[in-house]
PDB file as gemmi writes it, atoms N, CA and C in Angstrom:
CRYST1    1.000    1.000    1.000  90.00  90.00  90.00 P 1                      
ATOM      1  N   MET A   1     -30.485 218.692 -48.799  1.00  0.00           N  
ATOM      2  CA  MET A   1     -30.741 219.828 -48.558  1.00  0.00           C  
ATOM      3  C   MET A   1     -31.092 219.501 -47.489  1.00  0.00           C  
ATOM      4  N   SER A   2     -30.141 220.449 -46.163  1.00  0.00           N  
ATOM      5  CA  SER A   2     -30.186 220.004 -44.665  1.00  0.00           C  
ATOM      6  C   SER A   2     -31.300 219.726 -44.017  1.00  0.00           C  
ATOM      7  N   LEU A   3     -31.730 218.922 -42.889  1.00  0.00           N  
ATOM      8  CA  LEU A   3     -33.086 218.798 -42.027  1.00  0.00           C  
ATOM      9  C   LEU A   3     -33.197 221.083 -41.836  1.00  0.00           C  
ATOM     10  N   GLN A   4     -32.291 221.185 -41.482  1.00  0.00           N  
ATOM     11  CA  GLN A   4     -32.240 222.815 -40.818  1.00  0.00           C  
ATOM     12  C   GLN A   4     -33.028 224.045 -41.796  1.00  0.00           C  
ATOM     13  N   LYS A   5     -32.348 223.448 -42.840  1.00  0.00           N  
ATOM     14  CA  LYS A   5     -33.053 224.495 -44.285  1.00  0.00           C  
ATOM     15  C   LYS A   5     -34.149 223.941 -44.396  1.00  0.00           C  
ATOM     16  N   LYS A   6     -34.166 223.134 -44.527  1.00  0.00           N  
ATOM     17  CA  LYS A   6     -36.190 222.215 -44.858  1.00  0.00           C  
ATOM     18  C   LYS A   6     -36.841 222.836 -43.594  1.00  0.00           C  
ATOM     19  N   PHE A   7     -36.526 222.875 -42.194  1.00  0.00           N  
ATOM     20  CA  PHE A   7     -37.582 223.214 -41.825  1.00  0.00           C  
ATOM     21  C   PHE A   7     -37.417 224.791 -42.319  1.00  0.00           C  
ATOM     22  N   ASP A   8     -36.537 225.562 -41.873  1.00  0.00           N  
ATOM     23  CA  ASP A   8     -37.052 226.884 -42.730  1.00  0.00           C  
ATOM     24  C   ASP A   8     -37.637 227.144 -43.229  1.00  0.00           C  
ATOM     25  N   ALA A   9     -37.686 226.850 -44.144  1.00  0.00           N  
ATOM     26  CA  ALA A   9     -38.189 227.426 -45.704  1.00  0.00           C  
ATOM     27  C   ALA A   9     -39.508 226.467 -45.160  1.00  0.00           C  
ATOM     28  N   ALA A  10     -40.101 225.636 -44.370  1.00  0.00           N  
ATOM     29  CA  ALA A  10     -41.041 225.327 -44.098  1.00  0.00           C  
ATOM     30  C   ALA A  10     -41.842 226.198 -43.075  1.00  0.00           C  
ATOM     31  N   VAL A  11     -41.216 226.871 -42.640  1.00  0.00           N  
ATOM     32  CA  VAL A  11     -41.144 228.262 -41.698  1.00  0.00           C  
ATOM     33  C   VAL A  11     -41.866 228.898 -41.870  1.00  0.00           C  
ATOM     34  N   ALA A  12     -40.751 228.990 -43.223  1.00  0.00           N  
ATOM     35  CA  ALA A  12     -41.148 230.670 -44.073  1.00  0.00           C  
ATOM     36  C   ALA A  12     -42.723 229.800 -44.723  1.00  0.00           C  
ATOM     37  N   ASP A  13     -42.937 229.666 -45.179  1.00  0.00           N  
ATOM     38  CA  ASP A  13     -43.725 228.575 -45.997  1.00  0.00           C  
ATOM     39  C   ASP A  13     -45.187 228.612 -45.193  1.00  0.00           C  
ATOM     40  N   SER A  14     -44.730 228.239 -44.218  1.00  0.00           N  
ATOM     41  CA  SER A  14     -45.962 228.444 -43.172  1.00  0.00           C  
ATOM     42  C   SER A  14     -47.001 229.646 -43.243  1.00  0.00           C  
ATOM     43  N   LYS A  15     -46.181 231.173 -43.648  1.00  0.00           N  
ATOM     44  CA  LYS A  15     -46.985 232.152 -43.507  1.00  0.00           C  
ATOM     45  C   LYS A  15     -47.743 232.462 -44.874  1.00  0.00           C  
ATOM     46  N   LYS A  16     -47.373 231.746 -45.702  1.00  0.00           N  
ATOM     47  CA  LYS A  16     -47.707 232.453 -46.798  1.00  0.00           C  
ATOM     48  C   LYS A  16     -48.889 231.063 -47.515  1.00  0.00           C  
ATOM     49  N   LEU A  17     -49.718 230.473 -46.399  1.00  0.00           N  
ATOM     50  CA  LEU A  17     -50.125 229.684 -46.611  1.00  0.00           C  
ATOM     51  C   LEU A  17     -51.717 230.142 -47.206  1.00  0.00           C  
ATOM     52  N   SER A  18     -52.117 230.059 -48.671  1.00  0.00           N  
ATOM     53  CA  SER A  18     -53.403 230.157 -48.934  1.00  0.00           C  
ATOM     54  C   SER A  18     -55.013 230.166 -48.376  1.00  0.00           C  
ATOM     55  N   GLU A  19     -54.841 229.589 -47.170  1.00  0.00           N  
ATOM     56  CA  GLU A  19     -56.128 229.450 -46.563  1.00  0.00           C  
ATOM     57  C   GLU A  19     -55.573 229.742 -45.186  1.00  0.00           C  
ATOM     58  N   ARG A  20     -56.259 230.168 -44.285  1.00  0.00           N  
ATOM     59  CA  ARG A  20     -55.266 230.165 -43.157  1.00  0.00           C  
ATOM     60  C   ARG A  20     -55.728 228.684 -41.795  1.00  0.00           C  
ATOM     61  N   PRO A  21     -55.368 227.816 -41.368  1.00  0.00           N  
ATOM     62  CA  PRO A  21     -55.339 226.289 -41.485  1.00  0.00           C  
ATOM     63  C   PRO A  21     -55.873 226.894 -40.211  1.00  0.00           C  
ATOM     64  N   ASP A  22     -57.100 225.473 -39.247  1.00  0.00           N  
ATOM     65  CA  ASP A  22     -58.158 225.466 -38.143  1.00  0.00           C  
ATOM     66  C   ASP A  22     -56.917 225.771 -36.913  1.00  0.00           C  
ATOM     67  N   ASN A  23     -57.647 226.407 -36.280  1.00  0.00           N  
ATOM     68  CA  ASN A  23     -56.788 226.030 -34.199  1.00  0.00           C  
ATOM     69  C   ASN A  23     -55.918 224.622 -34.277  1.00  0.00           C  
ATOM     70  N   GLU A  24     -56.887 224.010 -34.441  1.00  0.00           N  
ATOM     71  CA  GLU A  24     -55.956 222.512 -33.989  1.00  0.00           C  
ATOM     72  C   GLU A  24     -54.705 222.560 -34.491  1.00  0.00           C  
ATOM     73  N   THR A  25     -54.432 222.333 -36.197  1.00  0.00           N  
ATOM     74  CA  THR A  25     -53.480 222.403 -36.795  1.00  0.00           C  
ATOM     75  C   THR A  25     -52.409 223.537 -36.112  1.00  0.00           C  
ATOM     76  N   LEU A  26     -52.854 224.915 -35.867  1.00  0.00           N  
ATOM     77  CA  LEU A  26     -52.330 225.713 -35.391  1.00  0.00           C  
ATOM     78  C   LEU A  26     -51.252 225.691 -34.244  1.00  0.00           C  
ATOM     79  N   LEU A  27     -52.337 225.330 -33.423  1.00  0.00           N  
ATOM     80  CA  LEU A  27     -52.258 224.498 -32.041  1.00  0.00           C  
ATOM     81  C   LEU A  27     -50.234 223.049 -32.348  1.00  0.00           C  
ATOM     82  N   LYS A  28     -50.842 222.589 -33.148  1.00  0.00           N  
ATOM     83  CA  LYS A  28     -50.015 221.719 -33.719  1.00  0.00           C  
ATOM     84  C   LYS A  28     -48.604 222.222 -34.427  1.00  0.00           C  
ATOM     85  N   LEU A  29     -49.057 223.023 -35.567  1.00  0.00           N  
ATOM     86  CA  LEU A  29     -47.548 224.028 -35.859  1.00  0.00           C  
ATOM     87  C   LEU A  29     -46.286 224.578 -34.722  1.00  0.00           C  
ATOM     88  N   TYR A  30     -47.213 225.366 -33.725  1.00  0.00           N  
ATOM     89  CA  TYR A  30     -46.885 225.357 -33.001  1.00  0.00           C  
ATOM     90  C   TYR A  30     -45.739 225.097 -32.366  1.00  0.00           C  
ATOM     91  N   ALA A  31     -46.271 223.970 -31.376  1.00  0.00           N  
ATOM     92  CA  ALA A  31     -46.112 222.518 -30.363  1.00  0.00           C  
ATOM     93  C   ALA A  31     -45.092 222.116 -31.009  1.00  0.00           C  
ATOM     94  N   LEU A  32     -44.863 222.057 -32.780  1.00  0.00           N  
ATOM     95  CA  LEU A  32     -44.013 221.338 -33.785  1.00  0.00           C  
ATOM     96  C   LEU A  32     -42.904 222.337 -34.093  1.00  0.00           C  
ATOM     97  N   TYR A  33     -42.718 223.061 -33.950  1.00  0.00           N  
ATOM     98  CA  TYR A  33     -42.023 224.445 -33.816  1.00  0.00           C  
ATOM     99  C   TYR A  33     -41.412 224.401 -33.034  1.00  0.00           C  
ATOM    100  N   LYS A  34     -41.793 224.437 -31.572  1.00  0.00           N  
ATOM    101  CA  LYS A  34     -41.455 225.378 -30.157  1.00  0.00           C  
ATOM    102  C   LYS A  34     -40.438 224.264 -30.249  1.00  0.00           C  
ATOM    103  N   GLN A  35     -41.058 222.743 -30.002  1.00  0.00           N  
ATOM    104  CA  GLN A  35     -40.318 221.017 -29.945  1.00  0.00           C  
ATOM    105  C   GLN A  35     -39.217 221.105 -30.769  1.00  0.00           C  
ATOM    106  N   GLY A  36     -39.029 221.334 -32.246  1.00  0.00           N  
ATOM    107  CA  GLY A  36     -38.227 221.393 -32.934  1.00  0.00           C  
ATOM    108  C   GLY A  36     -37.099 222.698 -32.961  1.00  0.00           C  
ATOM    109  N   THR A  37     -37.367 223.605 -32.230  1.00  0.00           N  
ATOM    110  CA  THR A  37     -36.606 224.360 -31.537  1.00  0.00           C  
ATOM    111  C   THR A  37     -35.912 224.818 -30.801  1.00  0.00           C  
ATOM    112  N   GLU A  38     -36.419 224.226 -29.408  1.00  0.00           N  
ATOM    113  CA  GLU A  38     -36.526 224.231 -28.224  1.00  0.00           C  
ATOM    114  C   GLU A  38     -36.578 223.475 -26.902  1.00  0.00           C  
ATOM    115  N   GLY A  39     -36.744 222.081 -27.680  1.00  0.00           N  
ATOM    116  CA  GLY A  39     -36.991 220.919 -27.346  1.00  0.00           C  
ATOM    117  C   GLY A  39     -37.878 220.651 -26.303  1.00  0.00           C  
ATOM    118  N   ASP A  40     -37.770 220.445 -25.256  1.00  0.00           N  
ATOM    119  CA  ASP A  40     -39.091 220.128 -23.704  1.00  0.00           C  
ATOM    120  C   ASP A  40     -39.296 221.330 -23.286  1.00  0.00           C  
ATOM    121  N   ASN A  41     -40.184 221.372 -22.940  1.00  0.00           N  
ATOM    122  CA  ASN A  41     -41.151 222.635 -23.202  1.00  0.00           C  
ATOM    123  C   ASN A  41     -40.448 221.932 -21.078  1.00  0.00           C  
ATOM    124  N   GLU A  42     -39.895 223.478 -20.569  1.00  0.00           N  
ATOM    125  CA  GLU A  42     -40.053 223.837 -19.263  1.00  0.00           C  
ATOM    126  C   GLU A  42     -40.347 225.091 -18.503  1.00  0.00           C  
ATOM    127  N   THR A  43     -40.993 225.513 -19.449  1.00  0.00           N  
ATOM    128  CA  THR A  43     -41.751 226.575 -18.972  1.00  0.00           C  
ATOM    129  C   THR A  43     -42.445 226.659 -17.852  1.00  0.00           C  
ATOM    130  N   LYS A  44     -43.231 227.891 -17.288  1.00  0.00           N  
ATOM    131  CA  LYS A  44     -44.562 227.090 -16.102  1.00  0.00           C  
ATOM    132  C   LYS A  44     -45.154 227.356 -16.983  1.00  0.00           C  
ATOM    133  N   LYS A  45     -46.688 227.154 -16.825  1.00  0.00           N  
ATOM    134  CA  LYS A  45     -47.805 226.443 -16.816  1.00  0.00           C  
ATOM    135  C   LYS A  45     -48.491 228.127 -17.417  1.00  0.00           C  
ATOM    136  N   PRO A  46     -49.454 228.783 -18.014  1.00  0.00           N  
ATOM    137  CA  PRO A  46     -49.638 230.413 -18.117  1.00  0.00           C  
ATOM    138  C   PRO A  46     -50.238 230.213 -16.525  1.00  0.00           C  
ATOM    139  N   GLY A  47     -51.244 231.753 -16.658  1.00  0.00           N  
ATOM    140  CA  GLY A  47     -52.606 231.034 -14.958  1.00  0.00           C  
ATOM    141  C   GLY A  47     -53.489 230.967 -16.287  1.00  0.00           C  
ATOM    142  N   MET A  48     -54.969 230.448 -15.598  1.00  0.00           N  
ATOM    143  CA  MET A  48     -56.440 230.831 -15.927  1.00  0.00           C  
ATOM    144  C   MET A  48     -56.616 231.287 -16.524  1.00  0.00           C  
ATOM    145  N   MET A  49     -56.293 232.353 -16.228  1.00  0.00           N  
ATOM    146  CA  MET A  49     -57.338 233.451 -17.391  1.00  0.00           C  
ATOM    147  C   MET A  49     -56.307 234.150 -19.110  1.00  0.00           C  
ATOM    148  N   ASP A  50     -55.340 232.851 -19.227  1.00  0.00           N  
ATOM    149  CA  ASP A  50     -54.630 232.667 -20.322  1.00  0.00           C  
ATOM    150  C   ASP A  50     -55.018 231.748 -20.419  1.00  0.00           C  
ATOM    151  N   MET A  51     -56.300 231.663 -21.757  1.00  0.00           N  
ATOM    152  CA  MET A  51     -56.496 230.540 -22.596  1.00  0.00           C  
ATOM    153  C   MET A  51     -55.612 229.733 -23.520  1.00  0.00           C  
ATOM    154  N   VAL A  52     -55.906 230.571 -24.229  1.00  0.00           N  
ATOM    155  CA  VAL A  52     -54.550 230.951 -25.789  1.00  0.00           C  
ATOM    156  C   VAL A  52     -53.275 229.958 -24.930  1.00  0.00           C  
ATOM    157  N   GLY A  53     -52.392 230.762 -23.696  1.00  0.00           N  
ATOM    158  CA  GLY A  53     -51.451 230.429 -23.326  1.00  0.00           C  
ATOM    159  C   GLY A  53     -51.588 229.250 -22.835  1.00  0.00           C  
ATOM    160  N   ARG A  54     -51.998 228.655 -22.278  1.00  0.00           N  
ATOM    161  CA  ARG A  54     -52.761 227.389 -21.414  1.00  0.00           C  
ATOM    162  C   ARG A  54     -52.559 226.013 -22.469  1.00  0.00           C  
ATOM    163  N   ALA A  55     -53.442 226.747 -24.052  1.00  0.00           N  
ATOM    164  CA  ALA A  55     -54.193 225.702 -25.241  1.00  0.00           C  
ATOM    165  C   ALA A  55     -52.636 225.673 -25.395  1.00  0.00           C  
ATOM    166  N   LYS A  56     -51.590 226.218 -25.654  1.00  0.00           N  
ATOM    167  CA  LYS A  56     -49.926 226.612 -26.967  1.00  0.00           C  
ATOM    168  C   LYS A  56     -48.975 225.699 -25.393  1.00  0.00           C  
ATOM    169  N   TRP A  57     -49.172 225.821 -24.436  1.00  0.00           N  
ATOM    170  CA  TRP A  57     -47.989 225.916 -23.741  1.00  0.00           C  
ATOM    171  C   TRP A  57     -48.227 223.745 -23.583  1.00  0.00           C  
ATOM    172  N   GLY A  58     -49.768 223.173 -23.601  1.00  0.00           N  
ATOM    173  CA  GLY A  58     -50.240 222.510 -23.268  1.00  0.00           C  
ATOM    174  C   GLY A  58     -50.073 221.166 -24.431  1.00  0.00           C  
ATOM    175  N   ALA A  59     -50.549 222.161 -26.007  1.00  0.00           N  
ATOM    176  CA  ALA A  59     -50.090 221.403 -27.195  1.00  0.00           C  
ATOM    177  C   ALA A  59     -48.471 221.173 -27.225  1.00  0.00           C  
ATOM    178  N   TRP A  60     -47.416 222.431 -26.817  1.00  0.00           N  
ATOM    179  CA  TRP A  60     -46.316 221.856 -26.469  1.00  0.00           C  
ATOM    180  C   TRP A  60     -45.760 220.858 -25.635  1.00  0.00           C  
ATOM    181  N   ASP A  61     -46.773 221.123 -24.385  1.00  0.00           N  
ATOM    182  CA  ASP A  61     -45.477 219.619 -23.450  1.00  0.00           C  
ATOM    183  C   ASP A  61     -46.802 218.507 -23.566  1.00  0.00           C  
ATOM    184  N   GLU A  62     -47.585 218.528 -24.514  1.00  0.00           N  
ATOM    185  CA  GLU A  62     -47.545 216.764 -25.222  1.00  0.00           C  
ATOM    186  C   GLU A  62     -46.450 216.832 -25.712  1.00  0.00           C  
ATOM    187  N   LEU A  63     -45.557 217.368 -26.404  1.00  0.00           N  
ATOM    188  CA  LEU A  63     -44.197 216.618 -27.416  1.00  0.00           C  
ATOM    189  C   LEU A  63     -43.130 216.650 -26.331  1.00  0.00           C  
ATOM    190  N   LYS A  64     -43.742 216.447 -25.233  1.00  0.00           N  
ATOM    191  CA  LYS A  64     -42.136 216.787 -24.862  1.00  0.00           C  
ATOM    192  C   LYS A  64     -41.933 215.070 -24.898  1.00  0.00           C  
ATOM    193  N   GLY A  65     -40.272 214.920 -24.939  1.00  0.00           N  
ATOM    194  CA  GLY A  65     -39.449 213.813 -25.347  1.00  0.00           C  
ATOM    195  C   GLY A  65     -39.468 213.730 -26.631  1.00  0.00           C  
ATOM    196  N   THR A  66     -40.982 213.805 -27.246  1.00  0.00           N  
ATOM    197  CA  THR A  66     -40.338 214.114 -28.838  1.00  0.00           C  
ATOM    198  C   THR A  66     -38.786 214.815 -29.529  1.00  0.00           C  
ATOM    199  N   ASP A  67     -38.426 213.629 -30.285  1.00  0.00           N  
ATOM    200  CA  ASP A  67     -36.158 214.466 -30.503  1.00  0.00           C  
ATOM    201  C   ASP A  67     -37.448 215.819 -30.999  1.00  0.00           C  
ATOM    202  N   PRO A  68     -35.460 217.081 -31.262  1.00  0.00           N  
ATOM    203  CA  PRO A  68     -36.362 217.423 -32.098  1.00  0.00           C  
ATOM    204  C   PRO A  68     -36.360 217.868 -33.975  1.00  0.00           C  
ATOM    205  N   LYS A  69     -35.192 217.299 -33.798  1.00  0.00           N  
ATOM    206  CA  LYS A  69     -35.132 215.990 -35.200  1.00  0.00           C  
ATOM    207  C   LYS A  69     -36.264 215.473 -36.447  1.00  0.00           C  
ATOM    208  N   ASP A  70     -37.055 214.985 -35.004  1.00  0.00           N  
ATOM    209  CA  ASP A  70     -38.604 214.393 -35.257  1.00  0.00           C  
ATOM    210  C   ASP A  70     -39.118 215.430 -35.420  1.00  0.00           C  
ATOM    211  N   ALA A  71     -39.625 216.401 -33.876  1.00  0.00           N  
ATOM    212  CA  ALA A  71     -40.296 217.545 -34.250  1.00  0.00           C  
ATOM    213  C   ALA A  71     -39.671 218.500 -35.591  1.00  0.00           C  
ATOM    214  N   MET A  72     -39.399 218.904 -36.381  1.00  0.00           N  
ATOM    215  CA  MET A  72     -38.737 219.072 -37.760  1.00  0.00           C  
ATOM    216  C   MET A  72     -39.684 218.736 -38.025  1.00  0.00           C  
ATOM    217  N   GLN A  73     -38.487 217.358 -38.323  1.00  0.00           N  
ATOM    218  CA  GLN A  73     -39.166 216.691 -39.935  1.00  0.00           C  
ATOM    219  C   GLN A  73     -41.428 216.665 -40.058  1.00  0.00           C  
ATOM    220  N   GLN A  74     -41.913 216.361 -38.227  1.00  0.00           N  
ATOM    221  CA  GLN A  74     -43.280 216.576 -38.561  1.00  0.00           C  
ATOM    222  C   GLN A  74     -43.870 218.097 -39.025  1.00  0.00           C  
ATOM    223  N   TYR A  75     -43.106 219.218 -38.331  1.00  0.00           N  
ATOM    224  CA  TYR A  75     -43.415 220.239 -38.539  1.00  0.00           C  
ATOM    225  C   TYR A  75     -43.569 220.726 -41.046  1.00  0.00           C  
ATOM    226  N   ILE A  76     -42.244 220.106 -41.090  1.00  0.00           N  
ATOM    227  CA  ILE A  76     -42.414 219.693 -42.255  1.00  0.00           C  
ATOM    228  C   ILE A  76     -43.221 219.182 -42.839  1.00  0.00           C  
ATOM    229  N   ASP A  77     -43.539 218.153 -42.170  1.00  0.00           N  
ATOM    230  CA  ASP A  77     -44.689 217.155 -42.850  1.00  0.00           C  
ATOM    231  C   ASP A  77     -45.940 217.237 -43.631  1.00  0.00           C  
ATOM    232  N   LEU A  78     -46.264 218.264 -41.671  1.00  0.00           N  
ATOM    233  CA  LEU A  78     -47.774 219.319 -42.313  1.00  0.00           C  
ATOM    234  C   LEU A  78     -47.605 220.703 -43.099  1.00  0.00           C  
ATOM    235  N   VAL A  79     -46.852 221.219 -42.227  1.00  0.00           N  
ATOM    236  CA  VAL A  79     -46.803 222.112 -43.846  1.00  0.00           C  
ATOM    237  C   VAL A  79     -46.697 222.289 -45.170  1.00  0.00           C  
ATOM    238  N   GLU A  80     -45.935 220.555 -45.719  1.00  0.00           N  
ATOM    239  CA  GLU A  80     -46.586 220.619 -46.609  1.00  0.00           C  
ATOM    240  C   GLU A  80     -47.652 219.615 -47.490  1.00  0.00           C  
ATOM    241  N   SER A  81     -48.363 219.338 -46.219  1.00  0.00           N  
ATOM    242  CA  SER A  81     -49.774 218.789 -46.236  1.00  0.00           C  
ATOM    243  C   SER A  81     -50.692 219.205 -46.751  1.00  0.00           C  
ATOM    244  N   LEU A  82     -50.192 220.445 -46.104  1.00  0.00           N  
ATOM    245  CA  LEU A  82     -51.089 222.468 -45.799  1.00  0.00           C  
ATOM    246  C   LEU A  82     -51.446 223.162 -47.336  1.00  0.00           C  
ATOM    247  N   LYS A  83     -50.421 222.463 -47.933  1.00  0.00           N  
ATOM    248  CA  LYS A  83     -49.681 223.288 -49.088  1.00  0.00           C  
ATOM    249  C   LYS A  83     -50.708 222.958 -50.504  1.00  0.00           C  
TER     250      LYS A  83                                                      
END                                                                             
């Protein structure tokens, strides 16, 4: 199975987890998904009042320079560990 198909399956699986992951894990999933699908974060940092947006932006920005294929594999591995 190709990496893209495994990634797509992991994305689907992430929505069917028996238990909701903690916020830190959710941020990691979000960041790995964004890095895997869009590459480096080139968006403007959200304003001070948007705390959730800033947390997401920061988590994604920390992965800057990570190869999208590596991010996809890390996403797959993380979802597998949560099952």
